[in-house]
C-alpha positions as CSV (number, residue, x, y, z in Angstrom):
1,M,0.0,-0.1,0.0
2,T,1.4,3.4,-1.0
3,P,1.6,6.7,1.4
4,Q,-1.4,7.8,-1.3
5,S,-3.6,5.2,-1.0
6,H,-3.0,5.0,2.7
7,L,-3.3,9.0,2.8
8,H,-7.2,9.1,1.0
9,P,-9.2,6.8,3.0
10,L,-8.5,9.3,6.5
11,L,-8.5,12.7,4.4
12,G,-12.1,11.7,3.7
13,K,-13.0,11.2,7.1
14,L,-10.9,14.2,8.1
15,L,-13.1,16.4,5.6
16,L,-16.3,14.3,6.9
17,T,-15.7,14.7,10.5
18,G,-14.8,17.8,10.0
19,G,-18.6,19.6,7.6
20,L,-20.0,17.7,10.9
21,L,-18.4,20.0,13.2
22,L,-19.3,23.1,10.7
23,Y,-22.6,21.7,10.7
24,V,-22.6,20.9,14.7
25,L,-22.1,24.4,15.7
26,S,-24.3,26.3,13.4
27,A,-27.2,24.4,14.7
28,S,-25.9,24.4,18.3
29,A,-25.4,28.6,17.7
30,Q,-29.2,28.5,16.2
31,D,-30.7,26.5,19.1
32,L,-29.0,28.9,21.4
33,A,-30.3,32.2,19.8
34,S,-34.3,30.2,19.7
35,A,-33.4,29.3,24.0
36,D,-35.1,31.1,26.2
37,T,-33.8,30.8,29.7
38,P,-29.8,30.6,31.2
39,A,-30.9,27.3,32.0
40,A,-31.5,26.3,28.9
41,L,-28.2,27.8,27.6
42,R,-26.0,26.5,30.2
43,D,-27.4,22.7,28.3
44,D,-26.9,24.0,25.1
45,I,-23.0,24.6,26.0
46,Q,-22.1,21.5,28.0
47,D,-23.9,19.5,24.6
48,I,-21.2,21.7,22.5
49,K,-18.5,20.8,24.7
50,Q,-19.1,17.8,24.8
51,Q,-19.3,17.6,21.4
52,T,-16.3,19.0,20.6
53,L,-14.6,16.5,22.9
54,E,-15.8,13.6,20.9
55,L,-14.9,15.6,18.0
56,N,-11.3,16.7,19.4
57,R,-10.7,12.4,20.2
58,D,-11.8,11.5,16.4
59,L,-8.9,14.0,14.9
60,F,-6.5,12.3,17.9
61,I,-6.9,8.5,16.5
62,L,-6.9,10.2,12.6
63,E,-3.8,12.1,13.0
64,E,-2.3,9.3,15.2
65,E,-2.9,6.9,11.5
66,L,-1.7,9.8,9.6
67,L,1.9,10.6,10.9
68,Y,2.4,6.5,11.9
69,P,1.3,3.9,9.5
70,S,1.1,0.8,11.4
71,D,3.3,-0.8,8.4
72,T,5.9,1.4,9.2
73,Q,5.2,2.0,13.3
74,V,7.4,1.0,15.9
75,S,7.3,1.8,19.4
76,V,10.0,2.2,22.1
77,F,9.0,1.0,25.5
78,L,11.0,1.1,28.8
79,S,9.6,-1.2,32.1
80,L,11.2,-1.8,35.9
81,D,11.1,-4.8,37.7
82,V,12.1,-3.8,41.1
83,G,14.7,-1.8,40.6
84,E,17.0,-2.0,44.1
85,F,20.3,-2.4,42.6
86,F,19.6,0.6,39.5
87,K,18.0,4.1,40.2
88,L,17.4,5.1,37.0
89,D,18.4,8.6,35.9
90,A,18.3,9.4,31.8
91,V,17.8,6.9,28.8
92,K,18.9,7.3,25.5
93,L,17.7,5.8,21.8
94,S,19.3,5.5,19.0
95,I,18.4,3.5,15.7
96,D,20.9,2.9,13.4
97,G,23.2,5.0,14.5
98,E,20.6,8.5,15.3
99,V,19.5,9.5,18.5
100,V,15.2,9.4,18.5
101,T,15.2,10.6,22.1
102,H,17.3,11.1,25.2
103,Y,14.3,11.2,28.8
104,L,15.5,11.4,32.0
105,Y,12.8,11.0,34.7
106,T,11.5,12.1,37.5
107,D,11.6,10.4,41.3
108,R,7.5,10.4,41.0
109,Q,8.3,8.8,37.1
110,L,10.5,6.2,38.4
111,S,7.9,5.6,41.1
112,A,4.9,4.7,38.6
113,L,7.8,2.3,36.4
114,R,8.4,0.7,39.9
115,R,4.5,0.4,40.2
116,G,4.6,-1.3,37.0
117,G,4.4,1.3,35.1
118,V,5.1,1.4,31.1
119,H,6.4,4.2,29.8
120,R,7.0,4.9,25.5
121,L,10.0,6.5,25.2
122,F,9.2,6.7,21.3
123,L,6.6,6.3,18.5
124,G,8.2,6.5,14.5
125,N,8.2,4.9,11.8
126,L,10.9,2.5,10.1
127,K,11.2,1.1,6.5
128,S,10.4,-2.3,6.4
129,G,14.5,-4.4,7.3
130,E,17.0,-4.8,9.3
131,H,17.3,-2.0,12.0
132,E,19.8,-1.9,14.6
133,L,18.1,-0.1,18.7
134,V,20.7,0.7,21.2
135,A,19.6,2.3,24.4
136,V,21.4,3.4,27.0
137,F,20.8,3.9,31.3
138,T,22.7,5.9,32.9
139,G,21.6,6.3,36.8
140,F,23.2,5.0,40.2
141,G,23.9,1.8,40.4
142,P,24.7,-0.8,43.7
143,K,26.4,1.9,46.6
144,G,25.3,5.1,44.9
145,R,27.9,5.2,41.9
146,D,27.3,6.5,38.8
147,Y,26.6,3.4,36.2
148,R,26.6,3.5,32.7
149,R,25.5,0.7,30.7
150,A,24.5,-0.2,26.8
151,T,21.9,-3.2,26.2
152,E,21.0,-3.2,22.0
153,L,19.3,-5.6,19.8
154,V,19.5,-6.1,15.9
155,F,15.7,-6.6,14.9
156,D,14.0,-7.6,11.6
157,K,11.4,-4.7,11.0
158,Q,8.1,-6.4,9.4
159,S,5.0,-5.0,7.5
160,G,3.2,-3.9,10.6
161,A,3.3,-2.2,14.0
162,K,6.7,-3.5,15.7
163,H,6.5,-3.1,19.6
164,L,9.7,-3.2,21.6
165,E,10.5,-2.9,25.3
166,L,13.5,-1.6,27.0
167,K,13.7,-4.2,30.6
168,I,15.8,-3.2,33.8
169,V,15.7,-6.2,36.1
170,D,17.3,-6.5,39.3
171,S,18.9,-9.4,39.8
172,T,19.6,-11.2,43.0
173,A,22.5,-13.5,41.9
174,T,25.0,-10.6,41.2
175,R,23.6,-8.5,43.2
176,Q,23.8,-6.2,39.7
177,P,21.2,-4.8,37.1
178,E,20.5,-6.3,34.1
179,F,19.6,-4.6,30.4
180,A,17.5,-6.2,28.4
181,V,15.2,-6.0,25.0
182,R,12.0,-7.4,24.2
183,E,10.1,-8.1,20.9
184,W,6.5,-8.3,21.6
């Protein structure tokens, strides 16, 4: 499927949604002009707000589909398991030798990750074929020492979305953190 053939249905949906918004707003404006009481006006305004929120959600979904079609989509997530032997400070992510993101974590974000949260580090497009992902983790290791480790994965991107997870796991056997990349 060419980018243009994928684009036409989405543009059609976007134009239809925009047309519906104009219709709803003009109809709502006429209703507001004929409303007699302040309570009726408040209700009409709330209805318009709700319709606007729903339209905004639909437009966001269309934008995601347009910018990141599933045939070329790659997403990279980060998760922690325990975090006793390593306190994460930052992650630098490179794909095919190009830095695609560098992220600094706050204590609040680390707390969320320790409770089982997952952070989407990267969402982008890659052509089909072989690619190399390199993640460099910086933080504090055992006994509060500065710690910098990297992990890499060579993966084959086929058609369809590709999801990768960077996982930091405590190894109780070595009393050191382990860094891994997992394909979903």
